TORFI-549057 format. One record per residue (C-alpha): residue number from 1; residue in one letter; x, y, z. Coordinates in pm, 1 decimal. Example, Ala and Ser with C-alpha at 12.3 -4.5 7.8 and 13.67 -1.06 7.14 Angstrom:
BEGIN
   num   residu       east      north         up
     1        A     1230.0     -450.0      780.0
     2        S     1367.0     -106.0      714.0
END
This chain:
BEGIN
   num   residu       east      north         up
     1        M      603.8     -144.7     -798.3
     2        N      632.6       19.5    -1141.5
     3        I      950.6      145.0    -1310.2
     4        S      883.8      511.6    -1232.6
     5        S      843.0      431.5     -862.4
     6        I     1172.3      242.1     -858.7
     7        W     1347.3      528.7    -1038.6
     8        R     1208.7      788.7     -797.0
     9        K     1324.5      578.2     -501.8
    10        V     1675.4      536.1     -642.8
    11        R     1700.2      908.2     -719.2
    12        S     1589.2     1001.1     -367.7
    13        Q     1843.3      759.2     -222.4
    14        Q     2114.9      907.5     -439.1
    15        A     2022.4     1257.7     -327.3
    16        F     2040.2     1147.5       35.8
    17        C     2382.2      993.3      -13.5
    18        L     2509.4     1298.8     -200.8
    19        A     2397.2     1522.7       82.9
    20        A     2569.4     1299.7      337.7
    21        L     2890.8     1293.9      135.4
    22        L     2875.0     1669.2       90.6
    23        S     2852.7     1714.5      467.0
    24        V     3151.2     1487.7      522.0
    25        C     3353.1     1675.1      262.5
    26        L     3275.5     2007.9      429.2
    27        V     3402.8     1872.9      758.5
    28        F     3727.1     1752.7      605.9
    29        I     3805.9     2082.4      432.4
    30        G     3731.1     2289.6      740.8
    31        C     3358.9     2366.6      687.8
    32        S     3393.2     2742.8      716.1
    33        P     3139.1     2890.3      473.5
    34        T     3138.3     3267.8      447.9
    35        Q     2760.1     3280.9      483.0
    36        S     2634.2     3590.0      660.6
    37        A     2315.5     3637.7      858.8
    38        G     2160.6     3772.0      542.3
    39        G     2176.1     3427.4      381.3
    40        N     2457.7     3483.2      128.7
    41        P     2573.9     3162.8      -49.7
    42        V     2890.3     2976.6       49.7
    43        D     3223.8     3071.0      -99.2
    44        P     3223.4     2958.8     -467.3
    45        K     3577.3     2823.2     -429.8
    46        L     3470.4     2609.6     -135.1
    47        K     3170.5     2482.2     -327.8
    48        E     3390.1     2389.3     -623.6
    49        Q     3631.2     2201.9     -395.6
    50        V     3345.8     1998.7     -251.7
    51        L     3199.0     1921.7     -594.9
    52        Q     3541.2     1816.1     -719.3
    53        I     3576.0     1570.6     -429.3
    54        I     3234.9     1422.5     -519.3
    55        R     3327.2     1397.0     -887.1
    56        E     3650.6     1220.7     -799.2
    57        N     3475.2      967.8     -571.3
    58        P     3164.9      846.2     -756.2
    59        Q     3218.1      493.7     -624.4
    60        A     3152.2      615.6     -270.8
    61        I     2808.4      737.0     -376.7
    62        L     2728.4      410.3     -555.4
    63        E     2839.6      203.6     -257.3
    64        S     2628.3      415.6      -22.2
    65        V     2320.3      370.2     -241.0
    66        Q     2377.4       -4.1     -266.8
    67        A     2425.2      -39.5      108.8
    68        Y     2108.7      159.1      175.5
    69        Q     1910.1      -47.6      -75.2
    70        Q     2033.3     -372.5       78.5
    71        Q     1938.8     -252.9      425.5
    72        Q     1590.1     -159.1      307.0
    73        Q     1546.8     -490.9      127.5
    74        D     1656.2     -686.3      434.0
    75        S     1416.6     -493.4      658.3
    76        L     1128.8     -544.0      416.0
    77        K     1204.2     -913.8      379.4
    78        A     1206.0     -957.2      757.5
    79        A      879.1     -764.6      800.0
    80        R      706.4     -967.5      530.1
    81        Q      830.8    -1299.4      663.5
    82        S      710.4    -1210.6     1011.7
    83        F      365.9    -1127.5      875.7
    84        F      352.4    -1443.7      663.2
    85        D      441.1    -1651.2      968.2
    86        Q      160.7    -1476.6     1154.6
    87        M      -84.2    -1555.2      873.0
    88        N        3.7    -1923.2      894.6
    89        S       14.4    -1958.2     1273.6
    90        S     -265.0    -1717.1     1364.7
    91        P     -473.5    -1617.3     1062.4
    92        K     -727.9    -1444.5     1285.4
    93        S     -467.7    -1194.7     1408.1
    94        A     -350.2    -1124.3     1051.8
    95        I     -708.4    -1060.4      943.0
    96        G     -777.4     -840.3     1243.4
    97        D    -1099.6     -641.5     1216.5
    98        S    -1113.4     -666.9      837.8
    99        P    -1437.0     -788.6      677.8
   100        T    -1427.5    -1150.5      565.1
   101        T    -1629.2    -1379.4      343.5
   102        G    -1597.7    -1741.8      238.7
   103        A    -1471.4    -2029.0      451.7
   104        A    -1503.7    -1996.3      827.6
   105        S    -1205.9    -2226.7      886.5
   106        Q     -946.7    -1962.6      782.2
   107        Q     -702.0    -2236.3      682.0
   108        I     -642.0    -2061.4      349.8
   109        V     -663.1    -1683.5      375.0
   110        L     -662.3    -1445.4       79.5
   111        L     -590.1    -1083.8      175.9
   112        E     -690.7     -825.1      -81.0
   113        F     -530.9     -478.4      -59.0
   114        S     -739.9     -265.0     -287.6
   115        D     -855.0       82.6     -393.6
   116        F    -1213.8      136.0     -509.5
   117        Q    -1109.5      391.9     -773.4
   118        C     -827.8      181.0     -920.9
   119        P     -928.2       41.8    -1263.8
   120        F     -698.6     -258.4    -1220.3
   121        C     -870.0     -333.4     -888.5
   122        A    -1206.5     -333.4    -1066.1
   123        R    -1073.9     -584.5    -1318.0
   124        A     -925.6     -797.7    -1041.6
   125        H    -1257.7     -780.3     -856.3
   126        D    -1424.5     -968.8    -1140.9
   127        T    -1160.5    -1242.3    -1109.7
   128        V    -1184.1    -1256.1     -729.9
   129        K    -1562.2    -1284.9     -758.4
   130        Q    -1530.1    -1586.6     -989.3
   131        F    -1258.0    -1738.5     -772.8
   132        M    -1456.8    -1708.0     -449.9
   133        A    -1770.0    -1846.4     -614.6
   134        K    -1571.4    -2165.3     -681.3
   135        H    -1375.4    -2180.4     -355.5
   136        Q    -1590.8    -2014.9      -89.5
   137        D    -1588.3    -2336.4      115.1
   138        Q    -1207.8    -2350.7      106.2
   139        V    -1080.1    -1989.8      102.4
   140        T    -1139.4    -1701.0      342.1
   141        L    -1126.2    -1361.9      167.2
   142        A    -1039.3    -1057.8      380.9
   143        Y    -1037.7     -699.8      254.9
   144        K     -769.7     -443.0      345.2
   145        H     -824.0      -79.7      247.4
   146        F     -541.6       77.6       49.2
   147        P     -676.5      400.4     -104.2
   148        L     -414.7      569.7     -323.2
   149        T     -524.9      920.8     -234.2
   150        S     -249.1     1097.6     -428.1
   151        I     -391.8      978.4     -760.7
   152        H     -750.3      876.1     -675.7
   153        P     -949.9     1155.4     -504.6
   154        Q    -1254.4      933.0     -444.8
   155        A    -1059.6      635.0     -308.8
   156        L    -1076.6      743.8       55.1
   157        P    -1442.8      857.5       56.5
   158        A    -1537.0      528.5     -112.1
   159        A    -1336.0      330.2      143.6
   160        K    -1509.5      511.5      429.9
   161        A    -1849.7      444.5      273.6
   162        A    -1769.1       73.7      238.4
   163        W    -1650.5       62.1      599.5
   164        A    -1974.4      227.2      710.5
   165        A    -2178.2      -29.1      517.7
   166        G    -1981.3     -296.7      699.5
   167        Q    -2105.9     -158.9     1031.7
   168        Q    -2451.4     -266.9      919.3
   169        G    -2339.1     -605.4      788.8
   170        K    -2337.4     -510.7      419.7
   171        F    -1969.4     -459.3      341.9
   172        W    -1942.7     -715.2       60.5
   173        E    -2259.1     -600.1     -114.2
   174        Y    -2137.5     -240.2      -96.1
   175        Y    -1786.3     -345.5     -209.0
   176        S    -1926.5     -503.6     -524.9
   177        A    -2154.2     -206.5     -593.3
   178        L    -1860.9       35.3     -570.9
   179        F    -1654.3     -158.2     -822.4
   180        E    -1951.6     -199.5    -1053.9
   181        G    -2024.8      174.9    -1034.8
   182        Q    -1660.4      284.5    -1032.6
   183        K    -1708.0      546.9    -1304.9
   184        Q    -1973.5      720.0    -1093.4
   185        L    -1784.4      735.1     -763.3
   186        G    -1885.7     1043.9     -567.4
   187        E    -2124.8     1188.2     -312.5
   188        D    -2430.7     1110.5     -523.9
   189        L    -2342.6      741.4     -545.5
   190        Y    -2256.5      657.1     -184.5
   191        P    -2597.6      720.9      -24.5
   192        A    -2771.0      583.1     -335.2
   193        I    -2598.5      245.7     -286.3
   194        A    -2677.9      260.1       84.6
   195        Q    -3044.0      317.6        9.7
   196        K    -3051.3       34.1     -239.8
   197        L    -2905.3     -197.4       25.5
   198        N    -3166.0      -81.3      279.1
   199        L    -2907.0       65.6      514.8
   200        K    -3006.9      313.4      784.5
   201        L    -2893.0      633.2      615.2
   202        D    -2841.1      840.5      929.2
   203        K    -2614.2      576.6     1078.3
   204        F    -2440.9      520.8      745.2
   205        N    -2356.8      890.4      708.5
   206        T    -2246.2      921.8     1069.5
   207        D    -2025.4      614.7     1043.8
   208        R    -1855.0      707.4      718.6
   209        N    -1762.9     1050.2      854.7
   210        S    -1642.5      916.9     1189.7
   211        Q    -1295.4      894.5     1341.3
   212        S    -1348.2      518.7     1364.3
   213        A    -1369.9      492.0      984.8
   214        E    -1053.3      698.7      947.6
   215        A     -869.8      489.0     1208.6
   216        A     -969.6      156.3     1049.9
   217        I     -846.4      265.3      708.0
   218        Q     -524.0      409.9      848.1
   219        K     -455.8       79.8     1022.4
   220        D     -476.8     -102.4      688.0
   221        L     -257.2      161.3      523.5
   222        Q        7.5      121.7      791.9
   223        L        9.0     -254.5      740.0
   224        A       47.4     -210.0      364.5
   225        Q      335.6       32.4      413.3
   226        S      511.1     -199.6      660.3
   227        L      494.1     -474.5      396.5
   228        G      632.3     -247.3      125.0
   229        I      313.0     -252.4      -81.3
   230        E      309.7       41.9     -321.9
   231        G       39.1      -40.4     -574.0
   232        T     -303.0     -195.6     -605.0
   233        P     -444.5     -449.7     -625.0
   234        F     -209.5     -657.1     -411.2
   235        F     -288.1    -1003.2     -274.9
   236        I     -140.2    -1238.8      -17.5
   237        M     -257.4    -1599.1       -4.2
   238        N      -97.2    -1793.0      282.5
   239        G      236.0    -1618.2      225.7
   240        K      223.6    -1615.5     -155.3
   241        T      208.5    -1262.3     -297.2
   242        F       75.0    -1150.7     -634.6
   243        S      -56.4     -826.6     -778.2
   244        G     -231.5     -657.2    -1066.3
   245        A     -534.2     -756.5    -1271.2
   246        I     -463.9    -1125.1    -1222.2
   247        E     -624.8    -1396.4    -1433.2
   248        L     -838.3    -1670.4    -1280.4
   249        A     -601.7    -1946.8    -1393.5
   250        E     -312.0    -1784.4    -1208.0
   251        M     -514.8    -1760.9     -888.2
   252        E     -608.2    -2125.0     -926.1
   253        N     -239.9    -2218.0     -958.1
   254        I     -150.6    -2022.7     -645.3
   255        L     -432.4    -2190.1     -452.1
   256        A     -303.8    -2528.6     -564.8
   257        S       48.2    -2443.6     -444.3
   258        V      -62.9    -2335.2      -93.9
   259        S     -301.6    -2629.3      -59.6
   260        K      -25.4    -2891.6      -80.4
END
């Protein structure tokens, strides 16, 4: 999570708490605004009284924000721990229907939450490629779609295209081609990659525009949201989390720690 995201979250929490406190204050002073059916504003004197109560009790706002943050942190911690336990006890259920490559044993599972239009994901892809080349007999890599549609307009179409390629057994080849051609993402590129990989184009186009593609991606998005993931790339390796354009040495260290 970056600083701007944290600041936006705190500000939204503060606004929520202010609104709640404002409502309480209105109740205590009688809550009798002189608002007519025409939508006239509340009595200025009443508004000033309420604002004065808020100004005189800033600690109440701070305590409300802190309590809310602690509640959110506790809920997130519990959700993550539950998922990590699931990864360790039943890796197959944590992977779900996601495409996998590498070791069939699934004793060490690396989940990659990624966005095909994210430049940091493209950089991380190069590292993951090197890492899996060295540890494909030890590590199972599973891909989870996390298209950041608010900032990357081609993230969702690219994800759907990759999912469609997976229906013909070519997810990982298509995945690599998307990252390698990231600057050209768009409707010209998707069928071109499919053709190069000898996919059946009619099926490919039908699949990528299907409700099944949408549902599969939404399922991954819901998982990411339940785990509090807000940026890409994000990785989980047997309960160890890390993010960003990670270096190979760091991935090696994490593998060593979960292999003990």
